[in-house]
C-alpha positions in Angstrom: -160.4 249.0 -21.0 -157.3 249.1 -18.8 -153.9 248.0 -19.7 -153.9 244.9 -17.5 -157.3 243.7 -18.8 -156.1 244.1 -22.4 -152.8 242.3 -21.7 -154.8 239.4 -20.1 -157.1 239.3 -23.2 -154.0 239.2 -25.5 -152.6 236.4 -23.5 -155.8 234.4 -23.9 -155.7 234.9 -27.6 -152.1 233.7 -27.7 -153.2 230.5 -25.9 -156.1 230.1 -28.4 -153.7 230.4 -31.3 -151.3 227.8 -29.8 -154.3 225.4 -29.2 -155.6 226.2 -32.7 -152.2 225.4 -34.3 -152.2 222.0 -32.6 -155.8 221.4 -33.6 -155.0 222.4 -37.2 -152.2 219.8 -37.4 -154.8 217.2 -36.3 -157.3 218.4 -38.9 -154.6 218.3 -41.6 -153.8 214.7 -40.7 -157.5 213.7 -40.6 -157.9 215.3 -44.1 -155.0 213.5 -45.5 -156.2 210.2 -44.0 -159.7 210.7 -45.5 -158.3 211.6 -48.9 -156.1 208.5 -48.8 -159.0 206.3 -47.7 -161.2 207.6 -50.5 -158.5 207.0 -53.2 -157.9 203.5 -51.9 -161.6 202.7 -51.7 -162.3 204.0 -55.2 -159.4 202.1 -56.7 -160.6 198.9 -55.1 -164.2 199.5 -56.4 -162.9 200.2 -59.9 -160.9 196.9 -59.9 -163.9 194.9 -58.6 -166.1 196.3 -61.4 -163.4 195.6 -64.0 -162.9 192.1 -62.8 -166.6 191.4 -62.8 -166.8 192.5 -66.5 -170.5 193.3 -66.3 -170.3 197.0 -67.0 -169.1 199.0 -70.0 -165.6 200.5 -69.4 -167.0 204.0 -69.7 -169.3 203.5 -66.7 -167.0 201.8 -64.3 -165.5 204.9 -62.8 -168.8 206.6 -62.4 -170.4 203.7 -60.7 -167.3 203.2 -58.5 -167.6 206.8 -57.4 -171.2 206.1 -56.4 -170.1 203.1 -54.5 -167.6 205.2 -52.5 -170.0 208.0 -51.6 -169.5 207.5 -47.9 -165.8 208.0 -48.2 -166.3 211.0 -50.4 -168.5 212.6 -47.8 -165.9 211.9 -45.1 -163.2 213.4 -47.2 -165.2 216.6 -48.0 -166.1 216.9 -44.3 -162.5 216.6 -43.3 -161.6 219.3 -45.9 -164.3 221.6 -44.6 -163.2 221.1 -41.0 -159.6 221.9 -41.9 -160.6 225.1 -43.8 -162.9 226.1 -40.9 -160.1 225.7 -38.4 -157.9 228.0 -40.6 -160.7 230.6 -40.6 -161.1 230.4 -36.8 -157.4 231.0 -36.4 -157.5 234.0 -38.6 -160.4 235.4 -36.6 -158.5 234.9 -33.3 -155.5 236.6 -34.9 -157.6 239.6 -36.0 -159.0 239.9 -32.5 -155.5 239.8 -31.0 -154.3 242.5 -33.5 -157.2 244.7 -32.4 -156.3 244.2 -28.8 -152.7 245.0 -29.5 -153.8 248.2 -31.1 -155.9 249.1 -28.1 -152.9 248.2 -25.9 -150.6 250.5 -27.8 -153.1 253.3 -27.6 -153.6 252.8 -23.9 -149.8 252.8 -23.3 -149.3 256.1 -25.2 -152.1 257.9 -23.3 -151.1 256.6 -19.9 
């Protein structure tokens, strides 16, 4: 690899990191929204079951959680996407560090 090609690749990685940072902010917001939606939905489900008075108190929360399974899946998916985005950024950062090492080596041998 020549110095110019390495520098170009480093610049590409910098842009990927900048994009990833913005994307991560969006994923964090989506995760927080999903968590809030799940909490809200489960609270409403618990209240409905309590008001109905047909279930024993010990089962209300478990049944409400079952009623909110869609929101739970959405929340877990949002968490997974957030964690995946972090891992992607770490991979890009590792690639950039490797390119920077190559660049230093090329500069000292040139």
